[in-house]
C-alpha positions in Angstrom: 9.9 -27.7 33.3 8.8 -28.3 29.7 12.1 -30.0 28.9 12.1 -31.9 32.2 8.7 -33.4 31.5 9.4 -34.1 27.8 12.8 -35.8 28.3 11.5 -37.8 31.2 8.6 -39.0 29.1 10.8 -39.9 26.1 13.3 -41.7 28.3 10.5 -43.7 29.9 9.2 -44.7 26.4 12.6 -45.8 25.2 13.3 -47.7 28.4 10.1 -49.7 27.8 11.4 -50.7 24.3 9.3 -48.3 22.2 10.2 -45.7 19.7 9.5 -42.1 20.9 8.8 -39.8 18.0 8.9 -36.0 18.5 7.7 -33.5 15.9 9.0 -30.0 16.5 6.6 -27.6 14.8 7.8 -24.3 13.6 5.2 -21.4 13.5 6.1 -18.6 11.2 6.4 -15.3 13.1 3.9 -16.6 15.7 3.8 -13.6 17.9 3.4 -11.2 15.0 0.5 -12.9 13.3 -2.1 -13.2 16.1 -5.2 -11.3 15.0 -6.3 -8.8 17.7 -10.0 -9.5 17.3 -9.6 -13.3 17.7 -7.4 -12.7 20.7 -10.0 -10.5 22.4 -12.6 -13.3 21.8 -10.3 -15.8 23.5 -9.8 -13.4 26.4 -13.5 -13.1 26.8 -13.9 -16.9 26.7 -11.5 -17.3 29.7 -13.7 -14.9 31.8 -12.1 -11.5 31.4 -14.4 -8.7 32.5 -15.7 -6.0 30.2 -13.2 -3.6 31.9 -10.3 -6.0 31.3 -11.3 -6.5 27.7 -11.5 -2.7 27.2 -8.0 -2.4 28.7 -6.6 -5.1 26.4 -8.3 -3.5 23.4 -6.9 -0.2 24.2 -3.4 -1.8 24.7 -3.5 -3.5 21.3 -5.3 -0.9 19.1 -4.3 2.4 17.6 -0.7 1.3 16.9 0.9 2.3 13.6 4.0 1.0 11.9 6.1 1.8 8.8 9.4 0.7 7.2 12.3 3.1 6.7 15.2 2.2 4.4 17.9 4.2 2.8 15.8 4.6 -0.4 12.2 4.7 0.8 9.9 5.5 3.6 6.6 3.8 3.6 3.3 5.2 4.7 2.0 4.5 8.2 -0.4 1.6 8.4 -2.6 0.4 11.2 -1.4 -2.7 13.1 -4.2 -5.3 13.4 -2.1 -8.3 14.4 0.7 -9.2 16.8 2.0 -7.9 20.1 4.3 -5.0 20.9 7.9 -6.2 20.6 9.6 -6.9 24.0 6.3 -6.8 25.9 6.1 -9.1 29.0 2.5 -9.7 28.1 3.3 -11.2 24.7 4.0 -14.8 25.9 1.0 -14.7 28.2 -1.3 -13.5 25.5 0.0 -16.1 23.1 -0.5 -18.9 25.6 -4.1 -17.8 26.1 -4.5 -17.7 22.3 -3.3 -21.3 21.7 -4.5 -22.9 25.0 -7.0 -25.2 23.2 -4.4 -26.6 20.8 -3.5 -29.7 22.9 -7.1 -30.8 23.0 -7.1 -31.3 19.2 -4.3 -33.9 19.4 -4.3 -37.6 20.3 -0.6 -37.5 21.0 1.3 -35.7 23.8 1.9 -32.0 23.4 4.7 -30.0 25.0 4.3 -26.3 24.7 6.4 -23.4 25.7 5.0 -20.2 24.2 5.3 -20.6 20.4 7.4 -23.7 20.7 5.1 -26.7 20.1 6.3 -30.3 20.2 4.1 -33.3 19.3 5.2 -36.6 20.7 4.0 -40.2 20.6 5.4 -43.7 21.5 4.9 -47.2 20.1 7.1 -50.3 19.4 6.1 -49.9 15.8 7.5 -47.1 13.7 4.5 -47.2 11.4 2.2 -46.5 14.3 4.5 -43.6 15.5 4.4 -42.1 12.0 0.6 -42.4 11.7 0.0 -40.8 15.1 2.4 -37.9 14.4 0.8 -37.4 11.0 -2.7 -37.3 12.5 -1.7 -34.9 15.3 0.1 -32.6 12.8 -3.1 -32.4 10.7 -5.1 -31.6 13.8 -2.6 -28.8 14.8 -2.7 -27.5 11.2 -6.5 -27.3 11.3 -6.3 -25.4 14.6 -3.7 -23.0 13.3 -5.7 -22.4 10.1 -8.7 -21.5 12.2 -6.6 -19.1 14.3 -4.7 -17.4 11.4 -1.4 -19.0 12.4 0.9 -20.4 9.8 3.0 -23.6 10.2 6.4 -23.5 8.4 6.5 -27.1 7.3 9.9 -26.7 5.8 11.4 -25.9 9.2 9.4 -28.5 11.1 11.8 -31.2 12.4 11.4 -34.9 13.4 13.5 -37.0 15.7 13.0 -40.6 16.8 14.4 -41.5 20.2 15.4 -45.1 20.5 17.8 -47.6 22.0 21.1 -47.8 20.1 20.3 -51.3 18.8 16.9 -50.5 17.3 17.1 -49.7 13.6 15.4 -46.9 11.6 14.9 -47.7 7.9 16.9 -45.4 5.6 13.7 -44.5 3.7 11.6 -43.6 6.8 10.0 -40.2 6.5 6.8 -38.2 7.1 5.0 -36.3 4.4 3.3 -33.3 6.0 1.7 -30.5 4.1 3.4 -31.7 0.9 6.8 -31.6 2.6 9.0 -34.7 3.1 10.4 -34.6 6.7 13.1 -37.1 7.5 14.3 -37.9 11.1 17.3 -36.0 12.4 20.0 -37.4 14.6 20.0 -34.2 16.7 17.5 -31.4 17.2 17.6 -28.2 19.3 14.6 -27.7 21.6 14.4 -24.7 23.9 18.1 -24.2 23.7 19.1 -27.8 24.4 20.5 -30.2 21.8 18.7 -33.5 21.9 20.3 -36.6 20.3 18.3 -39.7 19.3 19.8 -41.8 22.2 19.3 -39.1 24.8 22.9 -39.1 25.9 23.2 -35.3 25.9 26.7 -35.7 24.6 26.1 -33.4 21.6 24.5 -30.8 23.9 27.5 -30.8 26.3 29.9 -30.6 23.3 28.1 -27.6 22.0 28.2 -25.9 25.4 31.9 -26.6 25.8 32.6 -25.2 22.4 30.7 -22.0 23.2 32.5 -21.7 26.6 35.9 -22.2 25.0 35.3 -19.0 23.1 34.1 -17.2 26.2 37.3 -18.2 28.1 39.2 -16.2 25.5 37.2 -13.1 26.6 37.9 -13.9 30.2 41.6 -14.2 29.4 41.7 -10.8 27.7 40.0 -9.2 30.7 42.4 -10.7 33.2 45.0 -7.8 33.2 42.4 -5.2 33.7 40.0 -6.6 36.3 40.4 -7.7 40.0 39.8 -11.3 40.7 36.4 -10.9 42.3 35.1 -9.3 39.1 36.8 -12.0 37.0 34.9 -14.5 39.1 31.7 -12.7 38.5 32.4 -12.6 34.8 33.0 -16.4 34.8 29.8 -17.2 36.8 27.6 -14.8 34.7 28.9 -15.5 31.2 30.4 -19.0 31.3 29.0 -21.1 34.2 25.5 -20.0 33.3 25.8 -21.8 30.0 27.0 -24.9 31.6 24.1 -25.0 34.1 21.3 -24.1 31.8 18.7 -27.0 32.1 21.3 -29.0 34.1 18.5 -31.0 35.8 17.9 -32.9 32.6 21.5 -33.9 31.8 22.7 -34.4 35.4 22.6 -38.1 34.8 24.7 -38.0 31.7 27.8 -40.1 31.4 30.8 -38.9 33.5 32.9 -38.7 30.3 30.5 -36.0 29.1 30.1 -34.2 32.4 33.9 -34.1 32.9 34.2 -31.8 29.9 32.3 -29.1 31.9 34.6 -29.5 34.9 37.6 -28.9 32.6 36.1 -25.6 31.6 35.7 -24.5 35.2 39.3 -25.5 35.9 40.6 -23.6 32.9 38.7 -20.5 34.1 40.3 -20.8 37.6 43.8 -20.9 36.0 43.0 -18.0 33.7 41.8 -15.8 36.7 45.0 -16.5 38.7 47.2 -16.3 35.6 49.0 -19.6 36.3 50.3 -22.2 33.8 47.9 -24.6 32.1 49.2 -27.6 33.9 48.9 -26.0 37.4 46.6 -27.8 39.9 43.2 -26.1 39.9 41.7 -27.6 43.1 43.3 -25.0 45.4 42.4 -22.2 43.0 38.7 -23.3 43.1 38.9 -23.2 46.9 40.4 -19.7 46.9 37.6 -18.6 44.5 34.9 -20.4 46.5 33.6 -22.1 43.4 31.7 -25.3 44.2 32.0 -28.4 42.1 29.6 -28.3 39.2 28.3 -31.8 40.1 27.4 -30.5 43.6 25.6 -27.5 42.2 23.6 -29.8 39.8 22.5 -32.1 42.6 21.5 -29.1 44.8 19.5 -27.7 41.9 17.8 -31.0 41.2 16.9 -31.5 44.9 15.4 -27.9 44.9 13.3 -28.8 41.9 12.0 -32.0 43.6 11.1 -30.1 46.7 9.1 -27.6 44.6 7.3 -30.6 43.1 6.5 -32.0 46.6 5.2 -28.6 47.8 3.4 -28.0 44.5 5.1 -24.7 44.0 5.6 -25.4 40.4 3.7 -26.1 37.1 0.6 -28.2 37.9 1.9 -31.2 35.8 5.1 -31.7 37.8 3.8 -32.9 41.3 2.5 -36.1 39.6 6.1 -37.0 38.7 7.0 -37.8 42.3 5.5 -40.1 44.9 6.2 -40.1 48.7 6.6 -43.3 50.6 5.6 -43.8 54.3 9.1 -43.1 55.5 9.1 -39.7 53.7 11.5 -41.0 50.9 10.5 -40.9 47.3 9.4 -44.0 45.5 11.8 -44.9 42.7 10.3 -46.4 39.6 11.8 -49.6 38.4 13.7 -49.4 35.1 14.6 -51.9 32.5 17.8 -50.3 31.3 20.4 -47.7 32.2 18.4 -45.1 30.3 15.5 -45.6 32.6 17.6 -44.9 35.7 18.8 -41.7 34.0 15.3 -40.2 33.7 15.2 -36.8 35.4 12.4 -37.9 37.8 14.1 -41.2 38.7 17.6 -39.7 39.0 16.2 -36.8 41.0 14.3 -39.1 43.3 17.5 -41.0 44.0 19.5 -37.8 44.7 16.7 -36.5 47.0 16.7 -39.8 49.0 20.4 -39.6 49.3 20.1 -36.1 50.7 17.6 -37.4 53.2 20.2 -40.0 54.3 18.5 -43.0 52.6 19.7 -45.0 49.6 17.1 -46.1 47.0 16.1 -49.7 47.7 14.9 -52.0 45.0 12.2 -53.3 47.4 10.6 -49.8 47.3 10.2 -49.7 43.5 7.2 -49.8 41.4 6.5 -52.6 38.9 
């Protein structure tokens, strides 16, 4: 949902002719540096009862740690910061701890646990730079007051734009005495984002990873029955190709076709047939749906969750229902605008209802 909202916003900004700047802030060992006493104060502020605070204090306190190496064993010391590793409570507690951070910024903030992304848009690069700089200073002030440390050296900047809009070679931000230059691609929450939001580099990375996993599948072929080989494919390979598929479902067919090639290769490997054998019949035997159909079904399911408000509170505002129960499709200035997850999803949803999106039903 964080990526869905972020990419939709950035595509909309670029479609309007603006630059969309995103600053990916890196927090050093975020979960390990949260002071227990400050966290308990935040828990009290959100309305936790005395009994609940006592439970959390008991959960966090009286923990010891030491380091053991081949040459030395350190003394036990009391742990006064951080959460137990692997705890399901850790992301929740961190979210509570940093819940006030977005209020400090004038720009948009997209948060997922310790991943914080600042974003702003404007036709002028100098305005984008100034807004990001001001928001970074506000975030740094918040982090300093909460004993969190920003790793400025690992903080990344990307400027989303139309292919024809230039970026000066000397463009950069100076943040906390570090010079940060815009990247052509960045990785956010496991997805590679390029400055034109084509998702081509992301799909190429996924295909490269899946090519290696196909080798594992091939090695397992002589030893496993076909139903287990299919399970191996769906669990270890297809899952990579469908991660966050809702945001790249509208990518160019030349990119998406690369994912179809992986599935066809997997079918041939499972049935141990030559590389040039037709894969359509093999996919039928394996009961593997087309990846495009699965992406569309997933996108429709997401849209339905927005309509029923069974989702993050920010998501229902991304869809609007017309009197005939179809979704209103926002008017776009360019192809990129039609590829926005919310716009593309609305069109797919309307098609599943049996309607086609009509330009007469668009917003201005």
